[in-house]
N, C-alpha and C positions, 0 to 999 in steps of 0.2 A: 504494500500500500504506500503510495507516495504522500508526502506532506507538503503543506504550503510553505513557502519561504518567508522570511521576515521581509515585509514590504519595503523597508528602508534599505538603501544601497549600502553594501558593505565592501570595504577595501581590504579586508583581511583582519586578523586579530591584532596586528601591530601597526597598521596604517589606517587611521580613522580620523576624519576631520572633526575638531571640536564643535560643539553647538554654541554658536556665539550668543544665542538668546537663552541659553540654559542657565541652570542654577549653579552657584559657586559652592565652595567647601562649607562656609559658615551657614548659609541659609538652606543649602540643599542636603547636607549630611549632619553637621554638628548639631544644629538647632533642633531638627526633628528627632534626632537620636537622644539628645540630652533631655528633651521635653518628655519623651516616652519613658526614659530611665527614671527621671524624677517625677513619677506619676502616681497613679492610684495606690500602688503597693506602699510607696513611701509614706503617704499621708494617712492611709486607712489601715495598713497591716504591719508596718514596721514595729509599732508598739506591741502589737499582738505577738510578733516574732520574738521580741526581747522578753516579753512576759512569759512566754512558753519555754524558752531555752536558755534564758539568762544572757548576760553581757558576752561572756566567752563564746557561748553557742551562737549568738547573733553575729559576732565577728567572724567566727568560723564559716557560717553560712554565706555571709557577704564575700569572704575571701574565696571560698570554693566556687561560688557562682561566677564571680568576676574572673577567676582564673580560666574557667571554661570559656567565658566570653572573650577574654584576651587572646587565648590560643586560637579561637575561631576567627577573631579579628585579624590575626596574623595571616591565617589561611586566606581569608577574604582579600586582604591586601595583596597577597602574592598573586592570586588569580586576577584581581582587578587591574594590577599593573602589567599584566601580560596580555590582556585582550580587551577589546572595546566591549564594555558591559552595557548591553541594551536593555530594553524593557523586559521586566520579569525578575530583576535582581538576583537573589540567590538561586532561583530556578534556572535562570539563564546561565549562571556560572557553572552549575552542576551539569546541566544538559550538554554544554559545550565542552566539558572536560570528560565526563563519564558516560556520555551518550544519552539519547532521548529516553530510553527505558528507565535508566536510573534517575534522570532529571524529572521525568513524569511521576515516578514512584515517590519522589520526595516533594515535587512541586504541588501535587494535589493536597497532601496533608499540610504543606506550607500555606496554601491558600486558605484551607479551613482554619488554620491557626490564626492567620491574619483576620479572617472574618469573625472568629470568636473573640479576638482581641478587642474588636469594636464593642462587643457585648461586655467584656470585662471592664472597660473604661466607663461605659455608660451606666452599668450597674453600680460602679463605684461612685459616679456622680450622683445617681439617684439616692444611694445610701446616705451620702453627706447632706443632700438636700432635705431628705426626710428627717434627718437628725435636727435640722434647724426648723423645719416646718412639719411637725408631726402629723398634721392633718392630711398630708399628701400620701398617696399610695405608691410604695416603692416600685412595684412592677409596672404600673401604668406610667409613672414618671419615666422609668427607664425606657419603655417603648417609645414614648413621645420624643425623648431626647435622641434616641437612636435614629428615628425618622428625620428629625431636624438635622442631625449630623450628615445623614445621607443626602438630604436636599442641598446642604451647603457644598458637599463634595461634587454634586451634580451640576450646580449652577456656577460655581466660581472656585476652581481649584487654586488659582493663583491668589485669590483673596484669602483662602484658607491658609496658604503657606505664609503670606505676609502677616497674618494675624498671630503667627508664632512669636513675634517680637513682643507683642503686648503680653502674651502669656508668660514669656520668659521673665519679663519685668515683674509680673505678679508672683512668680515662683521665687525670684530673688528676694522680693519684699517679704514674702512669707517666711523664708529661711532666716532672714535677718531678725524678723520679729520673734521667731522661735528661739534663736540663740539668746536674744535679749530678755527672754521670759524667765520664769521661775518654776518651782516645784508645785505639785498638787498633793492634797492629802497631808499626811504628817510632815512636819518640817524636817529637812535634811535626812531623807531616808537612806542616804548613802548609795554606793554603787551596787546594782543588782547583779552580783557576781554569780550567784547560784539561785536556782528555783527548785521547789519540790517537784517530783515527777508528775507530769500532766498527761492527759489523754493523747494529744497529738505528739507523735514521735518526732525526733530531730529531722528525719528525712521527709516526713509529712509537712513539717513547717517549711523545710527547704523547698518542697514542691510548690507551696503557696507563694514563697518569696521569689522564686527563680524568674518568673515573667518580668520582674522589675529590671533585670539586666539584659533582657532581649531587645531593648530599644535600638540596638545597632542595626536591626533589620529595617527600621524606619527610613534611614538614609539609603541603605542598599536597595530598597524597593523602589526608590525614585531614580534609579540609575539611568533610565532612559531619558530623564529630564535634566540630567547634569551636564554642565558645560564640558568638564574634563573629568570623567569618572575615575580614570586611572590615577589621578592625583587627589581628587576630592574624597573618594571613599576611604583610602588609608588614613589620611590626615584627620578628616572629620570623625572617623570611627574611633581612632585611638584617643583623640582629645575627649570625646564623649565618655569612653570607658574610664579614662583617668579621672576626670572631674566627678563622674558618678561614684567611682570607688571611694574617693576622698570624702565625699558627702555622706555616703552610706557607712563609712568607718566612724565618722564623727557623731552622727545622730544617735546611735545606740548608747554612747556614753552619757549624752544629755538625758535621754529617755530613762535609762536605768537609775540615774542620779535624782530624778525628779518625781518618780512614782513607784509604787510597789507593783508586784507582778499581777495581782488581781485587778488593779486599776488599769494597767496596760492591756490586759486581755479583754476586759469588759467594755472598755470605751474605745470604739474605732476612731473617734475624733479627739483623743486625749491630747494631741499636739495643739489643738485649739485652746484647751484649758491651760496649757503651759506657756503659750506664746504671750509676748508683751501686748500685742494687739491681736486678739483672737480672730477677728474677721479677716485678717491678712491670710490666715491659714485656709479659711474658706475660699478666698480668692485664688490661692494657689491650688487647692484641691479642684475647684471647678475649672480653672484654666487648664491645669495639667491633664485632667481627665478628658475634657472636651478636645484639647489639641491632640492628645494621644489617640482618641477615637477618630478624629478627622484624619490623622496620619495613617492609621490602619485602614480607614475607609478609602484613602487614596492609594495605598500600597496593594491591598488585596485584589482589587479589580485589575491592576496591571499584571499581577502574576497570572490571574485567570485569563487575561487577554493573550499573554504569551503562550499559555498552555493550549488555548484554542487555536492560535495561529500556527503552532507547531504540529497540529494534528494529534495532540495527546488525548484530548477529550473525544468521546464518540462523535461520529459525523453529525448526529442530530443536535450537537451543542456548538457547532462551528460559529453560530451567530454571536456567541459570547466574545469572539475575537474582533468584532467590529469596533472601529474608532469613530469619533465625531469631531468635526472642526479641524482647524489648522494644526492644533496640538495633538490630534489623534486621541482625544479623551475617551476612556472606556466607559461610556455612560450606561450601556446595557449591562456590562459587568458590575457596575456600581449598584444598579438595582438588584441584581442577583445576590450580591454580597449583603445588601441591606436586608433582604428577606431572611438570609441565614442568621444575621445578627439579631433581628427582631425575634426570631424563634428562640434563640439562645437566651435573650433577655427575659422572655416570657416564662421559660421553663427552668432557668438556671439561677444560681447565686454566685457571689464572688469566690467563696471558698471551693465551690464545685467546678467553676470554669477554670480557675488558675491551674490546678494540677493537669487538666487535659491539655492546656496550652503548653505546660512544661514538657510533656511527652512529645508533642508535635515539634516544638522548637529544638529540643535536644536531638530529635531525629534529624532535623535539618542541619543543625550544627555538626553532628557527627559525620554526615555525608559530605558536607563542605570541607571538613578537615581531611577526610579520606581523599577527596578530589585533589586538594592541594598537595597532600603527602605523596600520592601516587604520581602526580605530575613531576614533582621534584625527584622522587626516587627513580623514575624511568629516565629522566634527564634528556628528553627529546630536544633536538636543536630548536624546534618550534616554540618551546616553553622558555621564554626569556623575560621573566618578571624583573622589574627594577627594585622591587622589595623582596629580599631573599630570606627565606625561612627554611631551616633544615627539615627534611621530611620527618624526622623523628618527633619534632615538636607538634607537627600537624597530626601525626598518628597518636601522639599522647593526648591531644585534644579529643580525638575520636574515641579513644579508650575511656577517658574520663566521662564523656557523654554516655557511653554504654553502661559504665559502672554505676553512675548516678541514677540512670533509668532503672537499673536492676534493684538497687537498694531502696528506691522510692516505692516501686510497685512492680514486682516481677511479672504478675499477670498482665498488667497494663503494658509492660514492655513487650511481652510475648504477643499481645494483641496488636500493638503498633508495628512490630516486626512482621507479623502475618499480613497486616494490611498493606504495608510497603511492598513485601514480597509478592503478594497477590496482584497488585497494580503492575509491578515489574514484569511478572510472567504474562499478564494480560497484554501489556504493550509489546512484549517480545513476540507473542503469537501474531500480533497484527503486522509484524515485519515493517515497521516504520523505516523509511529511507532517509538517511542523513544527507544534507547538502554541505556538511562540514565533517572534518575528521574529529576523532576524540581519542582520549588517552588509552582506551582499552586496547587498541592495537599495539601501542608502545609497551603496555604492561605485559601483554601476552608474548611479545617479542623478547622482552627482558627475561621472562620466565622460561621461554623456549631456549634462549641462549644459555641460561644457567643450566638447564637440564641437558642440553647437548654437550656442554663442556664436561659434564659429569658422567655421561654414558660411556661405559667401557666398550671398546671395539671387540673384546673377547666374547665368544659365544656364551650365552647364559641360558641353559635349558629351563631353569625355573621360571623365567619371565618371557619365554618364547611365545610369539604370536605370529600368524601369517600377515606380514605387512604387504599388501597386495598392490601390484601394478596391473590394472585391468585394461587390456588392449581391446577396447569395446568399439572403436570407431565412433559411429553415431549412437549415443545411448538410446535415442528414440527407436532405433531399429533393432538393437541387440540388448534389450532390457534384461533378458534372462541372465546374461553375464553379470550385470550390476546387481541384480537381485541375489544371485548366488554369492557374490562378493560381500554384500551386506550381511548375509546369513553367516558367513565365515568370520567376518570381522567383529560382529556384535556392536558396531559403532564404537569400538574401543581400540582396535588396531588401526594403523595408518592404511588408508586406502586411496589410491589415485586412479582416476578414470582418464585414460589417455586416448588421443586420436592422432593419427598421422595423416596429414593432408598433402596434396601435391604442391611442390615448390612453385610451379608456374600458376599464376592466377590467385594465389593466396598471400596477399600482402599482410603487413602487421595489423592493419585495421580490421580486416576480415577475420584474421586469426583471433584477435581479441574479442570480436563479436561472437564467434563460434564458442570460445571458452565461456563467455558470459551466458550464452544460451544454454550450453550444457550444464553449467553450474546452477542456473535457475531451474532447469528441468529436473535435475537430480535432487535439489533442495526441496522442491515442492512435493516430492514423493518421500520425504523424510530420511533421505540417505545422507550421511555425513562423509564427504569425500572431497579430496583435492581434485583439480581438473588441470590437465596439461594437453596442449595442442602444439605439435611441432610440424614444420614443413620438411619434406624429404623427397628425393627423386622417385622413391618407391616405398611401399609400406614396410618392407623387410629391413631396408637400410634405416628407416626412421625408428622402427622398434628396437633395432640393435643399438642405435645411438642413445635412445631413451634408457635402456638397461645399463649402458656403459657410463652415462653421465648423470642420470637423475638421482637425486638424493642430497643429503647434507651431512657430512661427516659420517659418523657410524649409523645414522638413521637413513637407511636406504631400503627400498622394497626387497624383500627376500623371496617373494613368490610372484611369478608372472601367471596371470589368468587370461586365457585367450580362447578363441574358437578355432575349429578346424578349417582348413582350406578346402573349398569345393572344386577348385580348378586343378585338374590333373597337370596342367603345364606349370603350375607353381609348386608342385610337390617337392622337387629337389631343393628349390630356394627356401621353401618353408622348413624343410628338414634341417638345412644349414643354419637357419635362424634358431631353431630349437636347440641344436648343438651349441650354438654361441651362448644361449642363455645358460645351459648346463655348465659350460666351461667357465662362465662368469659367476658360478656358484649361486645361481638363482633356481629355486624350485620352479617347476613348470606344471601347470594344471590346464589341460586341453579339454574343453567341453564340446561334446558332440551331441547334437540333437537332430538326427537325420529325419525323424518323423514330424518334427515341429510340435511335439506334444508337451514340451516344457517339462515341468516337474510332476505332472500327474496329480495324484491326490496327496502326495507327500506323506505316504504311510509307511514305506519301507525303503531302506537303503541296503544294497548288497555290497560288501567289501570283500573282494577276492584277494586272499591273503597268502603271503609266503613267509610270515614271521615279522618280528618287530624291526629288523634292520632295514635301513634304506626306505624304499617305497612303502613297505608294510607299516612302519611306524608313522610316516607322514599321512598315509591314508586313514589310519586309525584316529589320528588327531583331527583330521578334517571331518570325518564322520561324526566325531564327538561334538565338534563345534556346530555342525549343522543340527544335530539332535538337541543341543542346548539353546538354539536360537528360537525367537518367537515364531518365525515363519515355518519352522519344521517341528514345532513343539509336539511331542507325542509320537514322533516317528520311531519305527522299529529298525534298529541297526543289526544286520546279520553279518557276522564275520565268517565267510565261507572259505573252506580249504578243500582242495581236491587231493584224494589219496587213492592208490590203486586197489587196495584190498580192505575187507571188513576188519581184519586184525589191525591194520595200520590206522583205520578209522577210530577204533577204540582207544588206541594209544594217543592219537592226535587229539581226540575229544578231551581226555584227561588233562593233557598239557595245555590246550587252548583255554579250557574252562578255568584252570588255575591262574593262567596268565591274565585273562580278562577280569577275573575277580580281583586280582591285585591292582589292575589299572583303574577300576571303578568308573568305567565309561558308560555302563549300562548296555553295552553290546552283548548279543547272545551268539554262541558258536553254532556253526552248522557244517559238519564234515560230510562231504559228498564223495561217495565211492565211484570212481570213474570207470573201473573195469577196463574195457578195451576202447571206450569212446574217446575220441580226440577232445582236447580241452575246449575248443571253440563250440563243439556240439553240446558239451556239458554246460557251458556258459549260457547258451541260448535256451536250453531246456530249463535250467534252474532259475534264471534271472529274467525270464520273459515278462513276469508280472510284477517286477520291482518298479519303483518310481525313479530310482537312480542307481547306477552301478559304478563302483570305483575299481579301476584296474591300474596296475603298475606298468611302466614302460622300461624297456631295456636301456642300458647306458648307450648314448649315441656313439656311433663309429662311422667309418667311411661309407658303410652300406645302410645308413640309418633311413634314407629315403625309401629304399625297397622294404625295409622293415615296417615303416609306417603304412605303406601300401597294403602289406599283408594284414596288419592289425585292423586296418579299415575294412578290409574284405571280411575278416573273420568276426567282426563285431557288428556287421550289418544287421539291421532289424532289432537291435537291442533298444531298450529305453534310453533316456538321456544318460550318457556315459562320461565320467571324468577319467581321463588318462593322466596318471600322476607320475612325475619324474622328480625324485628327491636329489638335490645337489648340494645343499648346505653341509658344512662340516660341523654337524651337531648330532648328538646321540638322541634320537627321538624317544628311545626307551627311557632316558632320564626325564624327559618332559612328562611322560606318562606314569612315572613312579608316584 
């Protein structure tokens, strides 16, 4: 499935013209971030935090939460200084680093977190308003305020951004008034260093507090509106984190010195009672909650717009990606976000909404850290951030996010992980196509390189598998070969489907198109395989060149699977090619299907055996792999052996039964007494009703072409037959032990 491109022109991740009419660092990143950080949690829940866990516990919570935010901020800065961050903020960063599937899996919960943040702030505003005017209903007030916030974001986004300065002045005034205030309750209660055990645990309190430090997303979410995102996001984000941390370190000391634990827990607006001018706290609460709500109402629809435009959302929701006006405002997305926020306000409360947001934000932070850590670890030349962060710090941030999620609520963590994984798998099945590269290819290359350098070239029977080179030509016409290879590989061994095309008339462009067509055809049918197309003057020369040169270090195909030639005039050249494969130490499996019946009912496989050495051992392994595959599940494998007399049959049965029992392949022995009948007659009589027959081939010599002709004549009329020629220097008996 294809996806729509970003409608704005892109000059690549490192070359992007700044938006001359965009926002700068202070108004575009620092101000919305610090206003969200110093918001509803600070005014209405910081006293509750100190009252429940004490001064030391509050300092620990602030430090742990800010450490996670700081490490995530470093990761954000690294990504933001490497690429032009467009609309969608954190989603855009993740999707352009880890791919659409990962970006979408995190972007959807990120949008929900932003939408629920609106509810968090408006519920906080309603709580403070009802505290002053008890006649008001908190739920109704919250809904009305949420609708008004949505209308403001719809009508004038620029006016909402400019109103930040008034709100910031109100917050500064409220903090000055609070510092100049005094204690409540008994005089000089002293520092609240310890509190008796209370119902909310340390990590439950942490979960309520953590959304206070997630304000860095407010600036990141406006990335598409910034003049220079690569410079504004790091500077504004770190400034907001630093200022917020200092304020959150100072306030617990004042709170614990001015009131006892019960007062701090019971009164959400205890800061108003402590302040020199109590109404200044109300101004700060109302301004901070409303500005934070507006910031989230501006950010969430932009994430939603980016998700819709990238084709992440189902086709029926593409309309959410529409923009309005010269500034491409997501008004439809704003209405959608407003509906979610109103529902959360109606059915939720502050302490219920905050932990849900914590899980969503920690998930986003964790994946952002993974994205930056993987980019730095892989070290692709395309990743050239001007802000350098060691990959271990980013991965430490990701680890802390996961650890905190687990200690807060393991069940909620499992549900969040299941949700993200479900979205990822759903998007992966939709086969979204990228118009850009992502770090996953670089990561797999790094892992592949590390693995290749550690693979020993010495034979290893314990880990042997048939790594197949399938000379299928056009897979559309010879699908049985690919189907057989899939059953043998179990999608675990390496499998390459190759085609040799004429040199004349097959230029590089046509060759690439054929490879792409073959890859798509194979992929649509659920087969995992590499594809290789090479030009040559004839198919035999091309196949020999493939066997001679194809592979990487010790990782080369060890088994060639191909069909038989139907042209008598090609018999000698074909035989020479098989001998070349054998001399190159490649096992050969030739599939003959003279009747065109395919694999029949897949109920029985006959393996004509001469012992474990050479061909016999390889045929036994191949039959076992077929039997263990999904396509041949339940097939009966008969290991047949021809002996001249009944006495020889009894001895052979005892030996073969014991051997097969030790090998544990599930095959059953069948000893056939030939008497005076030639082998080819015995073969036709015994295996006429099998679905597949496996036969060994003699070691190629100068008369191998004549030998192949005789084999072809004597096996005429049999079901689909695999002629097996073992060539590797490996003990197949050791594989079967």
